C-alpha positions in Angstrom: 0.1 0.2 0.0 1.2 3.7 -0.8 1.7 5.9 1.9 1.7 9.8 1.4 4.0 12.5 2.4 1.8 15.5 3.7 2.7 19.1 3.9 0.1 21.7 5.6 0.5 25.3 4.6 -0.8 28.3 6.9 -2.2 30.5 4.0 -5.5 32.0 3.9 -5.8 33.0 0.4 -8.4 31.7 -2.2 -6.7 28.4 -3.6 -6.5 29.5 -6.9 -4.1 32.1 -6.0 -2.3 29.5 -4.0 -2.2 26.9 -6.6 -1.0 29.5 -9.0 1.9 30.3 -6.5 2.6 26.4 -6.4 2.8 26.2 -10.0 5.2 29.0 -9.8 7.5 28.0 -7.4 7.7 24.5 -8.3 7.7 25.1 -12.5 4.4 22.5 -12.6 0.8 22.6 -14.1 -1.5 21.4 -11.7 -4.8 20.3 -12.8 -8.5 20.7 -11.2 -10.1 17.5 -10.1 -13.5 17.4 -8.9 -14.8 14.7 -6.8 -18.6 15.3 -6.1 -19.0 18.8 -4.4 -15.2 18.7 -3.2 -12.3 19.6 -5.7 -8.6 19.7 -5.5 -5.3 20.2 -7.6 -3.4 17.4 -9.2 0.0 17.2 -10.6 1.1 13.5 -11.8 4.5 12.0 -13.6 5.8 8.6 -13.9 6.5 8.5 -10.2 4.4 10.5 -8.0 1.3 12.0 -7.6 0.9 15.8 -5.8 -2.3 16.8 -4.8 -3.3 20.4 -3.5 -6.6 20.9 -1.6 -8.2 22.0 1.6 -8.6 19.6 4.7 -11.1 19.0 7.6 -8.3 17.7 10.3 -8.9 19.2 13.7 -6.1 19.9 16.1 -4.4 16.7 17.7 -2.0 17.1 20.7 0.6 19.5 19.3 -0.2 19.2 16.0 -2.3 22.3 15.0 -4.1 21.6 11.5 -6.6 24.3 12.2 -4.1 26.7 11.7 -2.9 25.2 8.4 -5.6 25.9 5.7 -3.8 23.9 2.6 -2.9 20.4 2.7 -0.3 19.2 0.1 0.2 15.5 -0.2 3.0 13.6 -2.1 2.0 9.7 -3.2 4.4 7.7 -5.0 2.6 4.6 -6.1 4.6 1.5 -6.7 4.8 1.2 -10.4 6.8 -2.4 -10.1 10.3 -1.3 -11.9 12.0 -2.3 -9.0 12.4 1.4 -7.9 11.9 2.5 -4.5 8.6 4.4 -4.1 9.7 6.1 -0.7 12.7 7.5 -2.6 10.5 9.4 -5.0 7.8 10.4 -2.6 10.5 11.9 0.0 12.7 13.6 -2.8 9.7 15.2 -4.0 8.1 16.3 -0.7 11.6 17.4 0.4 11.8 19.7 -2.9 8.3 20.9 -2.6 8.8 22.0 1.2 12.4 23.3 1.0 10.9 25.6 -2.4 8.4 26.8 0.1 10.3 27.6 2.7 12.9 29.6 0.8 10.2 31.7 -0.1 9.6 32.8 3.6 5.9 33.1 2.6 4.4 30.3 3.7 3.9 28.8 7.4 4.4 25.3 7.2 4.1 21.8 9.2 5.4 18.5 7.7 
């Protein structure tokens, strides 16, 4: 079973604006995906699936999810070619986190 790495971003701007910023910072194009009444944005390549959306998590002990409006998730499914999906997932998540951190515009929680 594939696991995700999650990054939470404390920014309260409309999601369309945040998505444009993510696309610029990462140099990728996100596609809007509709799932019934909810929607999120997604980028896929041969190794990873990256999603951007909101979340409904509540605070849990020292994890103040409610302070972070956006949920970014990196998933690397096992594609059966002998490579380690964990490596791809961690590399892409680290890239996302470091680029957002370097911009000094976003409160982040990993």
